[in-house]
N, C-alpha and C positions, 0 to 999 in steps of 0.2 A: 504492499499498501504506502511507503516512502516512495518507492521507486515513481508510483503511478501520481504522488503530488507534485514531486518534482517534475514531470512531465506537465500535468496540468500549469503548475505556475508557470513553467516556460513559455507552454505554448498563449497562456494568457498574457502573460507581458509582452510579447511578441506582438501578439492580435490587437493588443491594448495599443502600443507603441505607433504599428502600421497603419492601423485602424482611423487613429485620430489624425496622424502626418499626413496620411493622404486626402483625406474630409477634410483639410484647412481651409480649402477656398472656398467653403461650404458657409465660413464665418462671415462672408461678404454678402450670402443672400438675408432672405427676411430669417426672423426669430426660429418658424416653423422645421426650417431646414436643420439647423442646429439641434434642434430636440428630436427629429426624426433619424439623426444620426445617432445620436445618444440611446435610441430607444432601439435603434438597430444592433447596436454597439451589446446592447441585453439580449437581445435574441443568441445575437452568436455565442455570448460566454455561457447561457442555460444550454445551448446545443452543444459546447465542448464539455462542459460538466458532464451531460449525459455521454456522449460518447466518448470520450477518456476517462472520465472519473465514474463511471457507473453511476451517478446520482441523478435519478428524474425528478422532476417538477410536478407537482399537481397541484392547482388551485381550487378551492373548495367554495360556495357560497357568491359568487358573482352577480346572481342574480338578485342579491340585497344590494348592491351598489343602486344610491339613488341619482334619480336626474338634478342638473342643476350644480351651484356651487356646494362643498362641502368640506370637513377636516376627516384625514384619514389618518387615523394612529396605529401605528404598527410597534408590533416588539421586533428588537433590533439585535439577530446574534450573528449575522453574516454581513456581504455583500451579496451576497444571494438575493435577497427580500429587495433591496434598491432595483437590480435588473429587473426583478417580476413584476413590481410595482410600475417601474420603468414604462413596459408596454403593455399592463393591464389596462392604464389608465391613459384616455387620448390625450391629456396635455398635463401632465402632473407637476407641481411646484413644489417642488422638495425645500426645505427647509434645511441648509446647510452652515458650514464653519465657513465664515470669510475667507479663511487662509488657503479654502481649497481651492478658490476662483484662480490665484496663482501658480499651478501646477501647468506647467507647460502643456499646451494642446488641450487636453483634460479640460483643466481647469478653465479656459478661453470658452469651449463650447459651453461649460456650465454657465459661465457669464453672458454668451449671447442669449442662452436659451430663455432668459428671465427667472431663473430660480431665486429665491429669498434666501439672501447671504447674511447672516449677523455677526456680528464680535464680540465674541465671549469675552474680550478684555474688557469691553466697556462696561464701567462700573453703573450696576443698577440699571443699564440701560438696553439689556440684552429683550426683553418683553417688550419694550415699547417697539423698538426698530421691527421686531417680526409681527407684530400686530400692525404697524403702518404700514408694512408693505403686503400684507398678507389682505387688507380690507377692499384694497379696490381687485386685487384677483379674484376674489369672493363672489363680488359684484357683478365680475365678466363671467360669473359660472366654471372658475377654476377649481380645480382640485387641489390641496395645501396637504401636504405630506410631510408628518414628521416622527419624531422616535421619541415618543414623550418621557424614557428615561435618560436621553441625554446622549447616550452611549451603548457600544455593543456590549451584551452580558453573555454570561455561557448558559448554556440550555439546562435547565432546571433550576435557578439562580435568579432571583427576586430581587429587585431593587426599586427604593423609592422614584417616585414618579414626580417630574418635575412641575414647578406652580405655572411655566409660560404655557403650556397647552390650554389651562383651565383660565387663563387669562384671555388667550384667544376666541375659546368660545363663549365666553361672556360678551365681547367684545363684538365677535360675528355673529352671533345670534343663528348658527346653522346647525344642522346636526352632526356628528362625529362618527363616523364608521370605526369601529375599533378592528385590528388584524392580530391575530396568533400565528406563532412560524414554530417550525421545529429545524429549522435548518441548520443550524449551528451542530446538531447531532453528528451530521454528515459533511459539513465543508464550514471551516471558517480559519480566516488570514491564509487562504491560501493553500490549505492544508486539508486534505481528505482525510476524514476518521474511519471513514466506512461505507460500501456501497448501500444504495436503498432509494427512496422517495423523501423528498423534501416537501413538506408541506405548507401551504400559505392558506389559512382559512378565514376568510368574512365572517365576522360577527353580527348579532343584532344591532343595528342602529343605535345610538344614543340619540334623544329628539335634544331639540335645543330649548334654552330655557331653564335647567335647574340651576339649583345654587352650587356654585364654585367647589363649595367644600364637598358637597354629595356628589357631583359629576365625579369628582378627581378618581373618587374612592370607588366609585361605581365602574368608572374605566380601568382603572387600576386591577380591581379584583375581578373584571369581565375578560380582560386578555392575558390574565397570568393563569387563571384558573383553565383556560383553554390552551394556553401554551404547555402547561403543564399536562394535561392531558394528551397533548400531540407529543410530547417529549417521554410521556410513557409509552404512548403508541408506536413510537421510531424505534422501543428496544425491544 
């Protein structure tokens, strides 16, 4: 499995570099071309993961996705869910670290795609940055995608959710779609742990209008309980 993981990492790194270098002229075109390039890259990575790594992808609950603008809050265990969400949603607006925009080629495409970039070093201003950028996008029926834990976590590990999503939920007054995953069981940090089927499950929508504390507790329990179930299923 270690040899297979190394082959996958080398293949992905090669594809990652070539894909965005060759596609760099698309940065001169409208935003949708940059976004479509990122989505195509996600398709390629999922394909490589299945062909080289033996990890298949399954999406459950697509019929639950609402129309119009909403917030999608996902458990974060690996790069896998970013790839899957990237092509599952027509025009996803990920909330990302501002420093990622400086990464040559890949970061340039993210910047051109119009994603929400926040400076985590800005004292007391991260939530304001996010809300200010997200509200106009939601008004245009875009989907805001964020990871409420703020970072990747290992499978089976539960961490406290950040207050940022609760602030955005209240300010935006839109529904939130919780998402559970178990991808970290199979692949994380470019290392394949075992073959199998990585699952992304779309859970029941949380309607707008709940008190912040009630919403945050409901969101955390919904995602964590479902992710633990998927984790146990993967064993």
